[in-house]
Every structure is written in C-alpha cells, then in structure tokens.
C-alpha positions as CSV (number, residue, x, y, z in Angstrom):
1,M,101.1,136.7,78.7
2,T,104.8,136.7,79.3
3,S,105.2,133.3,81.0
4,K,103.6,130.8,83.2
5,L,103.2,131.7,86.8
6,K,105.0,129.5,89.4
7,C,101.9,129.1,91.5
8,I,98.2,130.3,92.0
9,L,96.4,130.1,95.3
10,L,92.6,129.8,95.2
11,V,90.9,130.9,98.5
12,D,87.3,130.0,98.7
13,D,85.2,128.0,101.2
14,D,83.2,126.4,98.4
15,S,85.1,123.3,97.3
16,V,83.0,123.0,94.1
17,T,83.8,126.6,93.1
18,N,87.5,125.9,93.8
19,Y,87.4,122.8,91.7
20,I,85.7,124.6,88.8
21,H,88.1,127.5,89.0
22,K,91.0,125.1,89.1
23,R,89.8,123.4,85.9
24,H,89.6,126.8,84.1
25,I,93.1,127.7,85.2
26,E,94.4,124.3,84.1
27,Y,92.7,124.7,80.7
28,C,94.4,128.1,80.2
29,E,97.8,126.5,81.1
30,V,99.0,129.6,83.0
31,T,100.6,127.6,85.9
32,D,101.6,124.1,86.8
33,C,100.9,124.7,90.5
34,I,97.5,125.4,91.9
35,Q,97.0,125.5,95.7
36,M,93.6,125.7,97.4
37,A,92.6,127.1,100.8
38,S,89.1,126.8,102.4
39,D,89.4,130.2,104.2
40,G,91.7,133.1,104.8
41,Q,93.4,131.4,107.8
42,V,94.3,128.3,105.8
43,A,95.7,130.6,103.0
44,L,97.8,132.5,105.6
45,D,99.1,129.2,107.0
46,I,100.1,128.1,103.5
47,I,101.9,131.3,102.7
48,T,103.6,131.4,106.1
49,Q,104.7,127.8,105.9
50,I,106.1,128.2,102.4
51,N,108.0,131.4,103.5
52,N,109.3,130.0,106.8
53,K,110.4,126.6,105.6
54,E,111.5,127.5,102.1
55,I,109.6,124.6,100.6
56,P,111.0,124.2,97.1
57,D,109.4,122.9,93.9
58,N,111.2,120.5,91.5
59,N,113.4,123.4,90.1
60,G,114.4,124.6,93.6
61,A,112.2,127.7,93.4
62,K,109.8,128.7,96.2
63,L,106.2,128.0,95.5
64,T,105.0,131.3,97.0
65,P,101.9,132.1,94.9
66,D,102.3,134.8,92.2
67,L,98.5,135.2,92.2
68,I,95.8,134.8,94.8
69,F,92.2,134.6,93.9
70,L,90.4,135.6,97.1
71,D,86.7,135.2,98.0
72,I,85.2,137.7,100.5
73,N,82.5,135.8,102.3
74,M,84.0,132.8,104.1
75,P,83.7,131.3,107.6
76,R,86.5,131.6,110.3
77,M,88.6,134.2,108.4
78,N,86.9,136.1,105.6
79,G,88.6,137.8,102.7
80,W,88.8,141.2,104.5
81,Q,90.4,139.7,107.6
82,F,92.9,137.8,105.3
83,L,93.9,141.1,103.6
84,E,94.4,142.8,107.0
85,A,96.6,139.9,108.2
86,Y,98.4,139.6,104.8
87,Q,99.4,143.3,104.8
88,Q,101.1,142.7,108.2
89,L,103.3,139.8,106.9
90,E,106.8,140.9,106.6
91,E,109.8,139.6,104.6
92,I,107.6,137.6,102.2
93,E,107.3,138.1,98.5
94,K,103.8,139.7,98.1
95,S,101.4,138.2,95.5
96,K,98.9,139.9,93.3
97,V,95.5,139.5,94.9
98,I,92.3,139.4,92.8
99,I,89.1,139.6,94.8
100,L,86.8,136.9,93.3
101,S,83.3,137.3,94.7
102,T,79.7,136.9,93.8
103,S,79.1,140.3,95.4
104,V,78.3,143.1,93.0
105,D,77.9,145.6,95.9
106,S,79.7,148.8,95.1
107,A,80.8,149.1,98.8
108,D,82.7,145.9,98.5
109,K,84.4,147.1,95.3
110,L,85.4,150.4,97.0
111,K,86.7,148.5,100.1
112,A,88.8,146.3,97.9
113,E,90.3,149.3,96.2
114,S,91.5,150.5,99.7
115,Y,94.0,147.6,99.9
116,D,97.3,148.1,98.2
117,S,97.7,144.3,97.7
118,V,94.4,144.1,95.7
119,S,94.9,144.4,92.0
120,E,91.4,143.9,90.8
121,Y,87.8,143.0,91.8
122,V,86.3,140.3,89.6
123,V,82.7,138.9,89.9
124,K,82.4,135.1,89.9
125,P,82.6,132.8,88.1
126,L,86.1,132.7,86.9
127,N,86.4,131.7,83.3
128,E,89.0,131.4,80.5
129,T,88.3,135.0,79.3
130,K,88.7,136.5,82.7
131,I,91.9,134.4,83.4
132,N,93.4,135.5,80.1
133,N,92.5,139.2,80.7
134,I,94.2,139.0,84.2
135,M,97.3,137.4,82.7
136,S,97.6,139.9,79.9
137,T,97.0,142.8,82.3
138,Y,99.3,141.8,85.2
139,F,101.8,139.3,83.9
C-alpha cells in the first residue's frame, strides 16, 4: 500500500452490511473518509454534488472517492444502472470501482468485466484480507 486513500464510497442498500464493511475499512486504516449510499442514485448524487460544488475536506482537497465498493442488487437504482450512468459522467475524476456482491453467478462476473470502470469483482463479505489485497493491487 502506497498511502491512505482520500475517500471510499460504500454503495449497498443493506445498512448492516455497510456498517460492517465500514468497520473493516476503519480497522485497516486505509482512509479517513468513508461515505455510504443506500443505492446507485444516492451514490451518483454524492459524486455529482462533490464534483459540482467542489466540497473540500480539511486540507482543501476534494472528497471524490478514490474507491467505490458497489453492490449489484439494490432497489431504485441497482449497480448495473449506476455503472451505466457513471460512465456517462463527464469532467469528473473517475474512481476505481469494485463490485461487492453476494452473487457468485458467472454471468454477473462477465457483465462486470464489460465495464471499463470496474477493476474487480469481489464476493461479500468484505474483510481485512480482501481490503489489503485490493489496496496492494490497485493503490
């Protein structure tokens, strides 16, 4: 791992899962900023708001997430719909996206590979080993 990430965004409709994943990320000390979204639309709203309003952190840097952990199956806007909309966003710093799903369906894994923004497909639950592997691979 080279350094701490400025921000990680957890996108999952299950608040308990988000809480558990947040605790694992905190334990690994890979970022000081963890944002949570209950579906893809909330995640897009967060990313767009940060980009449009230039919301700074204490050091004056934008809190655009470096890493997005994205669930697939969510109400309102699922992970696939988020990825379609995310690809259309222009003039934003793109984040690494890790699909984080309970699905072990090979069709889901193949679909995830078709998106340029998706770096990896990881089966839930997220734990310290998976976080450290992601950090050493991508950051």
